[in-house]
C-alpha positions in Angstrom: 0.1 0.2 -0.1 1.1 3.6 -0.7 2.0 5.4 2.2 -0.2 8.7 3.0 -3.4 8.3 0.7 -5.1 5.9 3.1 -7.2 7.1 5.6 -6.7 6.0 9.4 -8.3 2.7 10.8 -8.8 2.7 14.2 -11.0 1.7 17.2 -14.8 3.5 16.9 -17.7 2.7 18.9 -21.3 2.6 16.6 -24.2 3.4 18.9 -27.3 2.0 17.9 -29.6 4.9 19.7 -33.3 2.4 19.3 -32.0 -0.8 21.3 -29.4 1.3 23.5 -26.7 -1.3 22.2 -23.1 -0.2 21.6 -19.8 -2.2 20.2 -16.7 -1.6 19.7 -15.1 -2.4 16.5 -12.7 -0.8 13.9 -13.3 1.4 11.3 -11.9 4.7 9.2 -15.2 6.6 9.9 -14.5 9.6 11.8 -16.7 11.4 14.7 -16.6 14.4 16.9 -18.3 12.8 19.7 -16.6 10.2 21.8 -17.8 8.3 24.8 -15.6 6.4 27.6 -15.9 2.7 26.7 -16.0 -0.3 29.2 -11.9 -0.5 29.2 -11.4 3.1 30.6 -10.3 4.0 27.3 -12.3 7.3 25.4 -13.0 6.3 21.4 -15.2 8.2 18.9 -18.7 6.9 18.9 -21.0 6.9 15.9 -25.0 6.9 16.2 -26.8 5.1 13.7 -30.6 4.5 13.6 -30.5 0.6 13.7 -28.6 -2.4 13.6 -28.9 -6.2 13.9 -30.2 -5.7 17.5 -33.1 -3.5 16.3 -33.3 -4.6 12.4 -36.8 -6.4 12.3 -35.3 -9.1 9.9 -32.7 -10.3 12.8 -35.0 -9.8 15.6 -37.9 -12.4 13.7 -40.4 -9.4 13.8 -40.2 -9.0 9.9 -43.6 -9.6 8.3 -44.0 -12.2 5.5 -46.4 -11.4 2.4 -49.1 -14.0 1.6 -48.5 -13.2 -2.2 -50.4 -16.4 -2.9 -53.4 -15.6 -0.5 -53.1 -12.1 -2.2 -53.8 -13.0 -5.8 -56.6 -16.0 -5.1 -58.8 -13.1 -3.2 -58.2 -10.9 -5.9 -59.7 -13.5 -8.8 -62.2 -14.3 -6.3 -63.1 -10.5 -6.4 -63.0 -10.0 -10.0 -63.2 -13.5 -11.3 -60.8 -15.3 -13.6 -60.1 -13.4 -17.1 -61.0 -16.6 -20.3 -58.5 -16.7 -22.6 -60.1 -16.0 -25.9 
């Protein structure tokens, strides 16, 4: 890698405000806000709207649409078109 052209890669805390959950990882993203982590060190913190803790797919609250039932209900309501 060429020196001096890559952003700095360091520890960052991502905080999910909706679920009151935070995790420490490494990233190139920067932030002016900081937080004191469990280990006593201060890290930059980035607030995110959604994470694996609050996303409906991962929490099991995702809705599955019944497309077959919707088609059948449409055909019952409006009748099936006959081929000419």
